C-alpha positions in Angstrom: 89.2 84.8 112.4 90.3 87.7 110.3 88.3 91.0 110.7 86.3 92.0 107.7 88.3 95.2 107.3 91.5 93.1 106.8 90.0 90.4 104.5 92.0 89.9 101.3 94.5 92.5 102.3 98.2 91.8 101.9 100.1 94.2 104.2 103.7 94.2 103.0 107.0 96.0 103.4 110.4 95.5 101.7 113.9 96.5 102.7 116.2 97.1 99.7 119.9 97.4 98.9 119.2 101.1 97.9 116.8 103.2 96.0 118.4 103.2 92.5 117.3 101.3 89.4 120.0 98.6 90.1 118.9 97.9 93.6 117.0 94.9 94.8 115.1 93.4 97.7 116.9 91.8 100.7 114.1 91.5 103.2 110.4 91.0 102.8 107.8 90.9 105.5 104.0 90.6 105.2 100.8 89.9 107.0 98.0 88.0 105.4 94.9 86.6 107.1 96.4 87.6 110.4 99.5 85.6 110.0 102.9 87.2 109.7 105.8 86.2 107.5 109.4 87.5 107.3 112.5 86.3 105.5 115.8 87.8 104.5 117.6 87.0 101.2 121.0 87.4 99.5 120.4 90.1 96.9 122.3 90.1 93.5 123.8 93.5 94.4 125.4 94.6 97.7 123.6 96.8 100.3 124.7 100.5 100.0 125.9 102.3 103.1 122.7 104.3 103.3 120.7 101.1 103.4 122.9 99.7 106.2 122.6 102.9 108.1 118.8 102.9 107.9 118.2 99.2 108.6 121.3 98.3 110.7 121.7 95.2 108.5 124.9 94.6 106.6 126.1 92.5 103.7 127.4 90.0 106.3 123.9 89.5 107.6 122.6 88.3 104.1 125.8 86.6 102.9 124.5 83.1 103.7 120.9 83.6 102.7 119.2 82.1 99.7 118.1 84.3 96.7 114.6 85.7 96.9 113.4 84.3 93.5 112.6 80.7 94.0 112.3 80.9 97.7 109.3 79.8 99.7 108.3 83.4 100.3 108.5 84.2 96.6 106.3 81.3 95.7 103.8 82.2 98.4 103.6 85.8 97.2 103.2 84.6 93.6 100.2 82.5 94.7 98.7 85.3 96.8 99.1 88.0 94.1 97.6 85.6 91.4 94.3 86.0 93.3 92.4 88.9 91.8 90.7 89.6 95.2 94.0 90.2 97.0 94.9 93.9 97.5 98.5 94.9 98.1 98.8 97.4 101.0 102.0 99.3 101.6 103.3 102.7 102.7 104.7 104.4 99.5 103.3 101.4 97.8 104.6 102.2 94.3 108.2 101.8 95.5 107.6 98.4 97.0 105.6 97.3 94.0 108.3 98.4 91.6 111.0 96.6 93.6 108.9 93.4 93.7 108.2 93.7 90.0 112.0 93.3 89.5 111.5 89.9 91.1 108.7 88.8 88.8 105.9 89.7 91.2 103.1 91.8 89.6 100.6 93.8 91.6 97.2 94.5 90.2 95.3 96.3 93.0 97.1 98.4 95.6 96.4 100.8 98.5 99.1 103.3 99.4 98.7 104.4 103.1 101.0 107.3 102.4 98.7 108.8 99.8 95.6 108.1 101.8 97.2 109.8 104.8 97.9 112.9 102.6 94.4 112.9 101.3 92.8 112.7 104.7 95.0 115.5 106.2 92.7 118.2 104.8 94.0 121.0 107.0 97.7 120.1 106.6 98.2 119.5 110.3 100.8 116.8 109.8 104.4 117.8 109.2 105.3 114.7 107.2 103.8 111.4 106.0 106.7 109.0 106.6 105.5 105.8 108.3 107.5 106.2 111.5 106.6 109.9 111.7 102.9 109.0 111.5 103.4 106.3 114.1 104.3 108.9 116.6 102.3 111.9 115.3 99.1 109.9 115.4 100.1 108.1 118.6 99.7 104.6 117.1 100.0 101.8 119.6 102.2 99.2 118.1 103.9 96.4 120.0 107.4 95.1 119.0 107.8 97.2 115.9 111.5 98.1 115.3 111.7 100.9 112.8 113.2 100.2 109.4 112.9 96.5 109.9 110.4 95.0 107.4 108.3 93.1 109.9 108.3 96.1 112.4 107.1 98.4 109.6 104.4 95.9 108.6 103.0 96.0 112.1 102.9 99.8 112.1 101.4 99.8 108.6 98.5 97.6 109.7 97.7 99.8 112.6 97.9 102.9 110.4 95.7 101.3 107.8 93.0 100.6 110.5 93.2 104.2 111.6 92.7 105.5 108.0 90.0 102.9 107.4 88.0 103.9 110.4 88.2 107.6 109.4 86.9 106.9 105.9 84.2 104.5 107.3 82.8 107.4 109.3 81.9 109.2 106.0 81.2 106.3 103.7 79.7 103.8 106.1 80.3 100.7 104.1 83.4 98.4 103.8 83.5 98.0 100.0 83.1 101.8 99.6 86.1 102.4 101.9 88.3 100.0 100.1 87.3 101.3 96.7 88.0 104.9 97.9 91.4 103.9 99.1 92.3 102.3 95.8 90.9 105.4 94.0 93.1 107.7 96.1 96.1 105.6 95.4 95.6 105.6 91.7 95.1 109.4 91.5 97.4 112.3 92.1 97.1 113.8 95.6 97.4 117.5 96.4 100.5 118.3 98.4 99.7 121.0 100.9 103.0 121.8 102.7 106.6 122.0 101.6 109.3 120.2 103.6 112.4 121.5 101.9 114.1 124.6 100.6 113.8 128.2 101.7 110.0 127.8 102.4 110.3 124.7 104.6 107.1 124.2 106.6 105.0 126.7 104.7 101.7 125.9 103.0 102.0 125.9 99.2 98.9 128.0 98.8 100.7 130.7 100.9 103.8 130.5 98.7 101.6 130.8 95.6 100.5 134.2 96.9 103.9 135.7 97.8 106.3 134.0 95.4 104.6 132.2 92.4 107.9 132.4 90.6 109.4 129.9 93.0 106.6 127.5 92.3 107.1 127.9 88.6 110.8 127.1 89.0 109.9 124.1 91.3 107.5 122.8 88.7 110.2 122.8 86.0 112.5 120.9 88.3 109.9 118.3 89.1 109.0 117.9 85.4 112.6 117.6 84.4 113.3 115.0 87.1 110.3 113.0 85.9 111.3 113.3 82.3 114.8 112.0 83.0 113.5 109.2 85.2 115.3 110.5 88.3 112.1 110.5 90.2 108.3 110.2 89.9 106.7 113.5 90.8 103.0 113.0 89.8 101.7 114.5 93.0 104.0 117.5 92.9 103.3 118.2 89.2 99.6 117.9 89.8 99.7 120.2 92.8 101.9 122.9 91.3 100.0 123.1 88.0 96.7 123.4 90.0 98.1 126.3 92.1 99.6 128.1 89.2 96.5 127.9 87.1 94.7 129.7 89.9 
């Protein structure tokens, strides 16, 4: 029997040939109703070196696989996602959703555990919000979960989700309220508290605003430019920097 907190939740992860517009899915894993699924596919474009480095899969590993579209997995996901009650749960969910959209899979409701993790880290105690970083920073107990393998990541994702769910439940006290709050967080920009790159690596952004607001003004222009030219989506950065500079 599926626990109430997991009902209608589709925990999913994809591995892709790269992170560019041309790239596609080559591995999909998901957990629904307590049952795990995983399959690999031959993508229409080759894996880039960085994808092979991260996943340890190569083009030889997928050479004899069937295409994703039309596969049993694809049909099952189409069926699940057609149900308005099903909620898509992933880490950096917008990326996975965008990749699956290229395969004709449209996601209506989603929960992003990366954004929920950021939201709940009120005091900026965590150094990063990557899935595997959180696995060890939060001491998540996960069995048989190889990093950067779609099924391994799904197992970590599910344990992370439960940790976040329980934390929100302490405040909200009701299942539907927790799920609605997670969806709301996912759909809204989240304030970034600490910078992880450049000359101020590791510093709180509010501290930088006090000593070097010019740097934040420059960074805001960079993020706005990248977003305008479709190099990257920087909604959280733009929201955070504008908020700090307005103060």
